[in-house]
Residue frames relative to the residue before (quaternion, step in Angstrom):
aa qw qx qy qz dx dy dz
M 1.0000 0.0000 0.0000 0.0000 0.00 0.00 0.00
T 0.3957 -0.7334 0.5149 0.2011 3.51 -0.93 1.03
A 0.6415 -0.5211 0.3915 0.4044 3.49 -1.32 0.35
D 0.6407 0.4927 -0.3491 0.4742 3.61 0.96 -0.67
G 0.6271 0.5298 -0.3269 0.4681 3.57 0.99 -0.83
G 0.6808 0.4988 -0.2839 0.4551 3.57 0.89 -0.82
Q 0.6235 0.5309 -0.3037 0.4870 3.50 1.16 -0.86
N 0.6702 0.5098 -0.2915 0.4539 3.50 0.97 -0.91
R 0.6553 0.5059 -0.2949 0.4771 3.52 1.01 -0.81
L 0.6244 0.5357 -0.3055 0.4794 3.57 1.10 -0.84
A 0.6466 0.5161 -0.3093 0.4689 3.66 0.98 -0.82
Q 0.6473 0.5153 -0.3086 0.4693 3.52 1.09 -0.86
I 0.6462 0.5032 -0.3151 0.4796 3.61 0.96 -0.72
E 0.6325 0.5305 -0.3192 0.4655 3.52 1.00 -0.84
A 0.6452 0.5303 -0.3009 0.4604 3.60 0.99 -0.88
I 0.6754 0.4977 -0.2944 0.4576 3.46 0.99 -0.95
L 0.6459 0.5063 -0.3057 0.4827 3.59 1.07 -0.82
L 0.6183 0.5263 -0.3399 0.4745 3.64 1.04 -0.71
Q 0.6573 0.5201 -0.2780 0.4692 3.53 0.96 -0.95
T 0.6641 0.5000 -0.2879 0.4754 3.55 0.96 -0.88
A 0.6379 0.5186 -0.3053 0.4806 3.62 1.06 -0.81
Q 0.6556 0.4897 -0.2945 0.4937 3.59 1.03 -0.76
Q 0.6515 0.5125 -0.3031 0.4702 3.54 0.99 -0.69
Q 0.6074 0.5520 -0.3007 0.4857 3.51 1.23 -0.76
Q 0.6553 0.4869 -0.3123 0.4857 3.56 0.93 -0.90
T 0.6444 0.5073 -0.3339 0.4646 3.62 0.92 -0.78
N 0.6606 0.5134 -0.2946 0.4617 3.57 1.00 -0.84
T 0.6364 0.5088 -0.3176 0.4851 3.56 1.01 -0.83
A 0.6493 0.4904 -0.3346 0.4753 3.66 0.86 -0.78
A 0.6475 0.4969 -0.3279 0.4757 3.66 0.92 -0.84
I 0.6514 0.4978 -0.3455 0.4566 3.64 0.83 -0.80
A 0.6310 0.5358 -0.3323 0.4519 3.59 0.97 -0.82
Q 0.6440 0.5114 -0.3207 0.4700 3.61 0.98 -0.85
L 0.6759 0.5026 -0.2884 0.4554 3.54 0.92 -0.97
T 0.6168 0.5358 -0.3181 0.4810 3.55 1.09 -0.69
E 0.6604 0.5085 -0.2925 0.4687 3.49 0.94 -0.85
Q 0.6708 0.4950 -0.2734 0.4799 3.48 1.00 -0.94
Q 0.6199 0.5183 -0.3290 0.4887 3.60 1.05 -0.69
Q 0.6365 0.4895 -0.3503 0.4823 3.71 1.02 -0.63
T 0.6365 0.5181 -0.3221 0.4719 3.62 1.05 -0.82
N 0.6648 0.4821 -0.2988 0.4862 3.63 0.98 -0.78
T 0.6308 0.5088 -0.3492 0.4704 3.61 0.95 -0.62
T 0.6198 0.5232 -0.3264 0.4854 3.58 1.05 -0.80
A 0.6829 0.4977 -0.2884 0.4503 3.57 0.82 -1.00
I 0.6151 0.5249 -0.3335 0.4847 3.62 1.05 -0.83
A 0.6385 0.5151 -0.3418 0.4584 3.63 0.84 -0.87
Q 0.6847 0.4911 -0.3043 0.4443 3.59 0.81 -0.94
L 0.6467 0.5221 -0.3124 0.4600 3.55 1.09 -0.82
T 0.6441 0.5212 -0.3067 0.4684 3.52 1.04 -0.84
Q 0.6322 0.4932 -0.3396 0.4917 3.61 1.00 -0.74
Q 0.6569 0.5166 -0.3104 0.4531 3.64 0.93 -0.87
Q 0.6378 0.5297 -0.3010 0.4712 3.58 1.08 -0.78
Q 0.6485 0.4989 -0.3097 0.4844 3.55 1.07 -0.66
T 0.6358 0.5139 -0.3233 0.4765 3.54 1.06 -0.71
N 0.6396 0.5317 -0.3043 0.4643 3.50 1.06 -0.90
T 0.6298 0.5371 -0.3157 0.4639 3.57 0.98 -0.92
T 0.6562 0.4994 -0.3099 0.4733 3.58 0.83 -0.91
A 0.6567 0.5105 -0.3113 0.4596 3.63 0.86 -0.98
I 0.6395 0.5280 -0.3047 0.4684 3.59 0.96 -0.92
A 0.6617 0.4934 -0.3036 0.4760 3.57 0.88 -0.84
Q 0.6437 0.5033 -0.3320 0.4712 3.59 0.98 -0.71
L 0.6629 0.5109 -0.2930 0.4622 3.55 0.97 -0.91
T 0.6140 0.5601 -0.3232 0.4526 3.56 1.07 -0.79
A 0.6500 0.5157 -0.2827 0.4812 3.47 1.00 -1.00
K 0.6569 0.5103 -0.2973 0.4688 3.63 0.94 -0.82
V 0.6240 0.5239 -0.3141 0.4873 3.54 1.01 -0.88
D 0.6432 0.5181 -0.3143 0.4680 3.58 0.88 -1.01
G 0.6604 0.5177 -0.2963 0.4561 3.59 0.88 -0.90
L 0.6550 0.4914 -0.3048 0.4864 3.58 0.99 -0.95
T 0.6277 0.5409 -0.3502 0.4367 3.60 0.92 -0.87
E 0.6402 0.5139 -0.3259 0.4689 3.59 0.95 -0.88
E 0.6728 0.5012 -0.3015 0.4531 3.63 0.88 -0.99
V 0.6302 0.5129 -0.3355 0.4767 3.64 1.01 -0.81
D 0.6536 0.5165 -0.3300 0.4440 3.57 0.93 -0.86
S 0.6350 0.5418 -0.2853 0.4711 3.47 1.07 -0.93
L 0.6767 0.4828 -0.2865 0.4763 3.58 0.88 -0.98
R 0.6193 0.5535 -0.3216 0.4547 3.54 1.03 -0.76
D 0.6502 0.5070 -0.2997 0.4800 3.51 1.02 -0.84
I 0.6443 0.5340 -0.3046 0.4549 3.57 0.97 -0.90
V 0.6566 0.5107 -0.2900 0.4732 3.56 1.05 -0.98
M 0.6560 0.4987 -0.3102 0.4741 3.59 0.93 -0.85
H 0.6253 0.5147 -0.3283 0.4861 3.59 0.97 -0.73
S 0.6405 0.5010 -0.3354 0.4756 3.64 0.93 -0.89
I 0.6490 0.5154 -0.3330 0.4498 3.61 0.82 -0.91
Q 0.6770 0.4916 -0.3208 0.4439 3.55 0.88 -0.80
N 0.6367 0.5236 -0.3089 0.4743 3.52 1.13 -0.78
A 0.6254 0.5258 -0.3276 0.4744 3.56 1.09 -0.80
E 0.6577 0.4952 -0.3270 0.4640 3.64 0.88 -0.79
S 0.6555 0.5004 -0.3061 0.4756 3.54 0.96 -0.83
D 0.6374 0.5109 -0.3245 0.4769 3.60 0.99 -0.80
R 0.6372 0.5383 -0.3263 0.4447 3.55 0.93 -0.94
S 0.6345 0.5243 -0.3085 0.4769 3.68 0.97 -0.86
V 0.6824 0.4774 -0.2829 0.4759 3.53 0.95 -0.93
F 0.6617 0.4802 -0.3242 0.4759 3.64 0.96 -0.78
Q 0.6498 0.5003 -0.3540 0.4496 3.60 0.92 -0.73
A 0.6394 0.5051 -0.3418 0.4681 3.60 0.96 -0.70
E 0.6581 0.5066 -0.3086 0.4638 3.62 0.97 -0.77
I 0.6426 0.4843 -0.3252 0.4968 3.62 0.99 -0.82
R 0.6369 0.5277 -0.3368 0.4500 3.65 0.93 -0.77
R 0.6607 0.5022 -0.3033 0.4683 3.55 1.03 -0.91
I 0.6527 0.4870 -0.3312 0.4766 3.65 0.96 -0.81
W 0.6167 0.5590 -0.3334 0.4428 3.59 0.99 -0.88
E 0.6708 0.4957 -0.2859 0.4718 3.52 0.89 -1.04
Y 0.6156 0.5325 -0.3334 0.4757 3.59 1.01 -0.82
L 0.6874 0.4812 -0.3052 0.4502 3.59 0.75 -1.00
L 0.6442 0.5202 -0.3228 0.4584 3.59 0.96 -0.85
G 0.6809 0.4894 -0.2954 0.4578 3.61 1.09 -0.67
Q 0.6128 0.5514 -0.3258 0.4630 3.55 1.29 -0.28
S 0.8804 -0.1787 0.0968 0.4286 3.56 -0.90 0.94
G 0.7613 -0.4686 0.1908 0.4055 3.49 0.78 1.18
N 0.8510 0.0127 0.0447 0.5231 3.55 -0.03 -1.34
G 0.5952 -0.6036 0.3663 0.3837 3.60 1.21 0.03
R 0.6585 0.5310 -0.3185 0.4277 3.58 1.27 -0.07
G 0.5761 -0.6220 0.3531 0.3956 3.41 1.32 0.14
E 0.5416 0.6003 -0.4248 0.4073 3.62 1.16 0.08
G 0.3327 -0.7890 0.5013 0.1242 3.46 -0.95 1.05
């Protein structure tokens, strides 16, 4: 091997080493960015998990309230239906009583004015 050939080979090796070192620096910077992004993502996931737990609790509370309201509405409906049935029964009783009074009045002194 000649001195020029050796120098040339040495320059090529130095160029390769320099390129490798530069690529390593680029890779190190990229890894640092990815690590930072991973930490950011981990924090965001933790926040989302906490929010999800809060939402789950709120939904459970709302579900319990809706169930309670449903029971109250059912109870109110039963009360209203019972009141309607009572009103219909009372109406029948009142109509019968009015009819009895009317018949009584018609039976008294002819036209009901007391004229004989």
